[in-house]
N, C-alpha and C positions, 0 to 999 in steps of 0.2 A: 505729676503725682499729687501736687497740692490741690489741684482742681478736683481730682478724684477723691481725695480725702475729704474735701468739703461736701461732696455729694454723699459720701458715706455718713458724715456727721448728720446731715439733714435727714437721711433715711433712718439713721439710728434713733434720732430724737422722735421721729414719727412712730417707730416701732416701740420705743419706751412708753410713749403716751398710750398706744393701743395695749401694751403689756399691762400697764397699771389698771386700765379699764377691765381687761380680762381677768386679772387677779382679784379685783374687787367683786366681779361677777362670780368667780369660782368660789369665793368665800361663802356666797349665798347658795351656790349650787355645786357642792364639792364632787358630785358624781358625773358632772357634764364632761363627757369624753371629748367633745368638740372644743370646749374651752381649754382643756388640758393640752390637746394637740396644738391649738393655736399658740399657747404659751411656749410650748417646746419649740415650735417652728421659729418663733420670734427670737428666742435665745440662740437657737442654732444659726440663724441668719446673722445676728449681731456678732457671734463668735467667728463664723467663717469669713464674713466680710472684714471684720476687724483684723484678722490675721493677714488678709490680702493687702490691706491698705496701711499696714505698719502699726496698727494698734495692738501690739502683741500682748500687753498686759491686760487689755480688755478681753481679748480672746482667751487668755489663760484663766482669768477670773470667771468668765462666763462658762467655761468648760465644766466646772464642778456643778454649777447651777443647772446646766443642761442635763448632766448625768442624773441629778436628783429628780428632775421632772421626767426623765426617761423611766425611772422607777415608778413615778406617779402614773405615767401613761400605761405602764404594764401592770398597774394595780398592785404593785409590791408594797408601796407605802401610800398613805393618805395625805392629801393636801389640807392640813389643819390650819388653825389660825396662826400658830407659831411659825409654820413654814411660810405662810403668806406674808406675815409681818417681816420675816427675814428677807423674803424676795423683794418686797416693796423697798426695804432699806437698801438692798443690793441695786435696785433700779436707780435710786438716788446716787449711789456710788458710781455706777457705770456712767451716768450722765455727767458727773463731775470729772471722771477720767477722760471722757471724750472732749469736754469743753476745755480742759486744761490738763494735759497729760504730764506736765512738768511739776504740778503741785498736787501729787497724790498723797493722801493720808495713808501711809504704809501700815501703821498700827491698826487702823480701822479695817483696812483691806485684809490683813492677816486674820483679824478676829472674825470677819464675815466668812472668809474662806474656810476657816476651821469649823465654823458653825454649820456650814453646808456639808462639810466632809463627815460630820457626825451622822448624817442621814445615810451615808453610803454603805456602812456595814450591814444595815438592815436588809440589803438586797440578798446577800448570801444566807443570812439567817432565816429569811422568810421562804426561800425557794425550797430548801430541804434540810434535814438534820445533818450535822457533820458526819462525813464518812471518809474512809481511806481514799487517797488520790488514786485514780485509775490511770493506766498507761494511755498515751495519746491514741494508740491504735484502737482502744476500746470506745473512744468517743463516737466513732461512726456507728458502732453497734447499738448505741442508745436511741438512734433515730433522730437526734437533734442536729447532727451535722448534715447540711444540705449543700448542693452544688448549684450555682446560679450562672446564667449566661447574661452578660451585660453589654449593651451597645451604647456608647456615649459619643454623640456627634454634636459638638458645640457650634453655636452660630459663628459665622465668619468674623463678626465684630466683637467677639468676647474679650479680646485684649484691650480694646478701647474703653471698656467699662472697668478695667483694672482687675479682671478676674484671671487667676493663674490656674489652668486646668491641672498642672502637675501637682498642686496641693490637694486637689480632689482625689487624684490617683493615689497619692501617699496615704490619704485618710482611708481609702478603700482597702489598701494593703494592711492597715491596722486591724481590719475585721477578721482576717484569716489568710490562708494561702491563696494568692491571686496571681494568675498568669495574664500579662497585659500585652496585647499585640497592637502596635500603632499602624494604622492604615494611611498610606501617603498617596493614593492614586488620585486624590482631588487637587494635588499641588499643580498649578498651571505652569506654563513655560515662564522662564525668567523675565521676559520682556513684559508680560501681563500680570506679574505677581505683585500683590500689594504687601509691602514689608510689614504692615501692621495687622494683616489679616491672619486668621487661623484656618488652615486648610486640612489639618490632620484630625482624624477621628480614631476612636479606640474600640476594640472588642476585648472583653475580659471574661475569664472563667474564675469564679471565686468559690472557695469552700469555706463555709463559716457556720457557726451555731448561733449567730446573733439574730437571725431572722431577716425577712425581706424589708421590714420597716427601717432597720438600721442602714440598709443599703440605700433606700430612698432618701433618708435623711442626709446622706452625703451630697446628694444633688439637689437638695430642697430649694436653694436660693439661685439655681441656674436652670431649673427645669422649664421655666416659662420661655426662656430664650434658646433652649437646646433640645436636641432629640435624645431622650434617655429611655432605653428599653431594658427591662429586667425580666428574665424568664427563669422559672425553676426547672432545671433539667434532671435533678435527682434529689429526692427528699429523704434519702437514707433508709428507704423501706426494705431494699434488697440487700442481702449479705453476700450474694454471689458476685464477685468482682468481674466475672466474664459475661454475666447476664446483662448486657447493655447493647445499645444500638450499634450496628456496624457502621463503618465509615460512609458507605453510600446512603444509608438511611438518614444519617445526620445531615449530609449535604442536601438531600432531597427535602428534608424537613425545613431546612433553612432557606430553601428556594435557590440554592446555588446552581443546581442542575435539575434536569427532568428525569423521570423514570425511564424514558426511552434512551437517554444518554447513558444511564446505568446499565441498561440491557446491552447497549452497543459495546460499551467498554468491557463488560463482563464476558462477552463472547470470546475474548482473547484470554490466553492463559497467563499473561503477565500480571503483576501486582496491580491492584485497582488504582492506587495513588499514582504510580508511574504512568499507567495508561491514560489517566485523566489529563495529565499534563502533556504527554506525548501526542495525544489525539488532536490537540489544538482546539478542543471544544470551548475551553475557557481557561484563562490564565488565573493564577492565584489572586492577583490584585483585582481583576475584573469580577471575580466571584464575590469578594467583599463589597465592591462598588455596587453590584446588582442588588445585594441584600440591603445596603444602605438606602438605595433609591426606593426600593419597595416599601421599606418601613417608613422612610421620611415622607413619601407622598401620602400614605395612609394617615399618619399622625398629623401632618400639616393641614390636610383637608378637615380633619375633625376639630382642630384647634383654631382654624383661621377665623371663623365667625366670632368666637368668644374673644380671640386676641384683638380683632379689629374693634369690637365694641368696647373693650377695656383699655384700649391704647391711650396713654397719657403722655404729655410733654411737659417737662419741668422748665419753667421760665423764671429768671430772676425777677424779683418784685420791682426792681428799679426800671427794668424794661417795660413792665406793665404800666407803671406810673407815667413813664415817658409817652407811651401809647395813648393813655387817657388824656394827657396834656395836649398832644397833637390833635386828638379828636375834638377836644374843646376849642382849639384854635380853628379847626375846620368848621365847627358850628358857627363861630363868629364870622368867618369869611362867607359861609353860605348865607347868613343873615344879610350881610352887606350885598351879596350878589342878588338876592331876592328884592332888596330895596331898590337897587339900581335898575333891575329889570322892570319893576313897576313904574319907576319914574320915566324911563325911556319909552315904555309901552310898545316894545317890539315883540311880535308874536314868537319868533324863533328864540329870542333871548329869554322870554318868559317860560317857554317850554323847557329850555336847558336848565333854568333856575329851578323849576319844579322837579326835574329829574335829579338834579344835584341834591335838592332838599330830601327827596325820598331815599337816595343812597346814603346821605349823611345820617339821616335818622336811623336807618337800618344798621349802619356802622356803629353809631352811638349805642344802640340797644345791645348789639352783640359784644361790644367792648365792655359795657357795664356788666353784662352777664358773666364775662370772664373774671371780673373782680369779685363776684359773689361767692361766698363760702358758706357751707352749712354751719349754723350756730352751735351744733353739737360738737364742733371742733374745740370750743372752750367749755361747753357744758361738761364734757367727760372729765376735765381736769378737777372739777369740784367734788367728784366722788371721793377722791383721796383726802381732800380737805375736810369734808364732813366726817369721814371715818376717823381720821387722826384726832381732830379737835373734840369730837364727841367722846372718844376714848379717854383723852386727857382730862375732860371735865366730868367723867363718870356718868355720861348720859347715853341713852340709846336712841339713835336717830337714823331714819331712812331718808335717802335722797331720791325723790321721784322726778324723772325728767320726761317732758313731753315736747313734741315739735322740734326734735333735734335736727330734722331735715330742713327746717326753715332757713332760707338763705339771706345773707346780709352782706353789705359791702365790707371788704376786708379791712378798710381803714377804720370803719366803725367797730368791727370785731376787735381790732388791735387795742382800741381804747376802752373796751368794755371789761377787760379782765379785772382790773383793780377795783372798779366800783362794785362789780358783782361779788368779788371776794369779800369786800367790806360788809355788804349787806347780808351775805350768808353767815359770816362770822357773828354779826349782830343777832341773827336768828338763833344761832347755836348758843351764844352766851346769854342773851337777854330773853329770847323768845321761848325756846323749848325748856320746860321745867325738868327737874330731876325725876327719875322713874318713880320713886316713892311718893313724891308730891303729886304726880300725875295720877297715880292710883287712888290717892285719897280724894282727888277731885272728880273721880269717875272716868278718867281718860285711860287709854292703854299706856303701858309702860314706855312703849317706843313712840317717840315723836316723829313727825313727818315734815320735811321741807320739800316743797314742790317748785321746780323750775319749769316754766312753760313758755314757749315762743310760738307766735302766730302772726300771720300777715293781716294787716288792716289797711287796705288801699295801698298808698305809696309809703306806708310805714310798717314797722315790725313792733309788736307788743311783746314785752318780756315781763312775766309775772314771777315774783319771788314771794312765796306764800308759806306760812308755817301755822301749825295748829297749837301754838304755845299759849303763853299767858296773856298776850295782847298788851296794849298800852292803857294805863290808868289816866283818864283825862284830868282827874283831880290832882294827881301827883304832878302832871305836866303843868297845870295851872299854877300850883304852888311854886314850882321851880321857876316858871316864867315871871311870876310876881317877885320872887326873890332876886332875880337877875334884872329886874326893872324893865322887862320887855312889855308888860301890860300893867294896867292899873288894877288894884285889888277888886274894884267894883265892876271891871269889864267882864262880860259874859259872851263867850264865843261858842261856836259849834264844836262838836267832837273832832271833825276833820281839821278845823282851824287850830285846835290844840295840838293835834298830831303833827301839823306842819312845823311846830316849834323845834322838832328834833333836827331840822335843817339849819337852825340858827348856829352860828359859830360859838363853840365853847359850851354848847348845851348838852348835858348828859344827866340821866336819871340814876346812873350807877352809884351805889352807896360807897364803893371803894374802887380804887384803881387796880386793875389786873393787867396781866400781860396781853389780854385781848382787847380790853375796852376800859372806859371810865374817865378818859381825859377830855371828852367833848370834842375830839378832833376826828373828822371823818365824814359824817353825813353832809355837812356843808360843802366839803370838797367833792363828795359824790355828786351832789346836785349840780354844782358848778361844772363838773366834768361832763355830765349828761347834757346840760344846756349848751355847752360849747360844741357838742356834736349836733346841735339843732334839735335835740330831743326834749321831752318833758318827763317829769317824775311825779307820780301820784301815790298817796298812801291812804290806806283804809285799815282801821284796827278796831277790834272789839274786845273788851276786857274779858279774860278767861277763855276766849275763843281762838284768837290768833290775829295775825297781821298779814296784810297783802300789800306789796309795793309793785306798782306797774310802771315800767319804762316804755315810753313811746319814742321810737327812733326812726329817722329817715332811712330809706333803703340805700341811698347813696349820698355822698357829700360832694360829688364832682359836677354833675350835670343834672338839672331838674327841669321839668316842664312847669312853666310859669305863665301868669297872666300879666301882660304888660299894660300899665295904666299911666295916665298923665294927670298931674295937678299943676295948673299954671304952666310954666315952661319946664318943669321937672318930671322925670320919668321914674316909675317905681315898678317893681316886680313882686307879685304875690304868688306863693307856692300854689300851684293849681290843685294839688291833692286835697287841700283843706277847704277849697271853695265849694259852696253848695248852690248859690244862686246869686243873681244880680237884679236889683229892683231900683226904680226911680225914686228920687227924693226931691220934692218940690219945696219952694219957700213957704207955701201954705201949710205943708205937712210939718215943717220945722216950727212954725208959729203955734200950731195946735199943741205941741209938746211943751210949750211955755219955757223954752230955753234949755230943756234937758236933752242930752244927746241920746235919744232913743227914738225908734220908729216902730210902727205897728205893721206886722206882716202876717196876714191871715189870723188875726186875733192874738198874736204873740208879740210881746214887747222885746225888741232886739236892741241892745246898746250898740252904739257905733262911735268910731273915732273920726272926727273931721280932720283929715291930714293937713289941709290947708292951714288951719289954725294951730295944729300941733307943731308943725314945722316952721310956722311963721312965714309962709309963702305969700308974696304980694299979689295984688290983683283981686278983682271981684269974681266971685263964683258964678257959674252959668245959672240961668233960671231953673234948669233941671239938672240936679247932680245925680250920681249913681252910688248906691250902697251895695258893696260886694260883701255878701254874708259868708263868713267862714265858721267852720266847726272845729273847736279844740276840745277833745274829750267829750264831756257832756254839755259844754258851754257853746253858745253861738255869739259871735261878735261881728259887727259890720265895719267896713272901712269906706269912708266917703271919698270919691274921686270925681274929677271933672269929666274924664273920658276913658273908656275901655278901648285899647288899641287892638288887642287880640292875644292869642296864644303865642308863647315865645319859648324856644329852647334856650335855657339859661345856663351859661357856663359860670359857675360860682368862683369869684375872685375874693380873696380875703381882704379885709380892710387894713389900712396901715395902723401902726401902733398909736398914732395920735387920735384915732377915731374909735379905739376899742371900748371906750367908756360909753359910747352911744349904743346901748343894748338893744334898742328896738330895730336896729339895722344889723342883719346877720351877714351881709356881704354885698358885693356889687357885681355887675356884669357889663360888658361892652356891647352896645347896639351896632346895627349895621352901618350907621352913619358916623360911628366913632365916639358918640356921646356915651356917658356913663349912666346906668340906671341902678338905683339902690334896691336891694332885696329886703323886704320887710319881714321881721320876726313876729308873726301873728300871736304867738304865745306871750311874748313880752307886751304886746299891745293889749291883750286881754288882762294881763296883770296890772297894767297901767290904768285901765278902765275901772277895775275893782278898787284900786287905791283912790281914784277920783270919787267914786260913788261913796266910799267910806269917809271922804272928806279929809284924808291924811295929807294929800299933796295937791298942789294946784296943777292944772293941766300943762302949764308951761314948764314947771319944775320937774315934772315926772317923765320927761323925755329921757333923762339920764337916771337909770334905776340901779 
């Protein structure tokens, strides 16, 4: 039961996230019936599953919310801002109840329950004016009482998912008068019976005035795994109790017997029911079994294609991480096998090594794709954040999202939540102006924050953009001078001034608020993004807005790299950033008069001589190689002795004693067991910029 409860928690959290997104969309489109139905189904699923898995208080609390949205669905009441505010608060309450059912705020729970119950009387008031209560017999005469034929055949594995069909039958009985007939003809002999399987199915006749949607809602969270058929057999149009189908007509309509069988039996003068059994044409149990088979085959064939395409399998994240680690080890072993095969130079062994290489590459790509999640998974969470904070600050802000389907490694996504929250909060607090101020400056009252994700080679770009006040370069310069970051006579570009917001303790806020003003955050954001192997770029224009761009690697586990050698040391450069490789002669070095730049097709490209940077011994070869990398809009070269070739690189983190060496992002193990260091090209570019500015010597700037 604990394992099943954990599954319920996971599914409930997903439903709550979808629920918040649907509620925020409903606030903008209150007449969208599909959104209303989606919210109702989510509440119904949380309630029904909660009761089954022992979360009785969750089920009880959600019941009133579900009832209110049933009124919304029937257009009895309208989903206004007050109701949506209350429902969002209830989502927070449900999340807390599921996370820790032992520490429930009873007072808050009672207040929210009472608030929802205030919506319930509106149902009777809006349907019709008060009138004297009619006898129960008169209900059928109004035409609202209908009779339904229901067939419910659950999947054999329904018990293993923690679902109790008896609770569904009890809920059905609450809708009206219900006759329930359990069919047991599917129960196998004892020796082949699975004690955890469900072999019983049910036929029910229900009289109710609640409508067919209320019946469907009972089975809403088991309908995908079960066979559920609901038919209207009487809509209350006729007042003549005798004016209904004869027994034979009902049996033929259901497919229990044929018309020839009716004619054969009716040729006798005995009662039809007795003759049907006595004739041995069919037994009562077989009649129901035949109907179940007919209906099940038809429904299963219709649903099979969609069910197969939508099938998913939940796997614990720890197992997936273990799989990735094992694939990484296989990549290392495959590299060793390829090296040995090339040394031995045996045709059969080389052929096997090539086949293993192909299979490992395919396995690696498929395993990495399993780890990929759409970034909309976290984008949707920010709708609530923008709505609540803008309301608290008295601002009007729309959040526009693009590229939610863009996929990114789950490890990267897990570490993106806090940095994105901080930047969005900054846009709300510092960027977007108050509505009155925006109107005075010729802008619309409502500000816009745009979140956009897109693929760029082996990276994903995430843009956080607002149309707010932007950054004042002069104000930043004054604050930088005040903090001693620059000399008063220094003159920098607008982009260089904007980069000061990433300095620790730097803030332009005039006063400290609950959101910002302490100068803590953007430096942490930048450090977190760089720890993910990403970069952060900022552009801002006064009175126009600010745009921050994050560039992140698709995955942090295995990358394609270019293996190079300098002296006796090996290094790996991420292949995604490499543009080209050109020769560098000693004559070319002399022409540049000692400056670390080379000319490629008329463009001067700065480069880093790794031999000198890392203090490697030995004389360089007569012809060195410059590997040109592109980082954003910048190009930088790396000078090496030899390019060995492409290499599948399993990234291993550096030990704590080497974390200060920022130009190295990790290490990998080669086929012969030696270690190759993975270069951080972004840090190398930063180092070159510092060297060109004359701030640090080339030897000191290895540690940034």
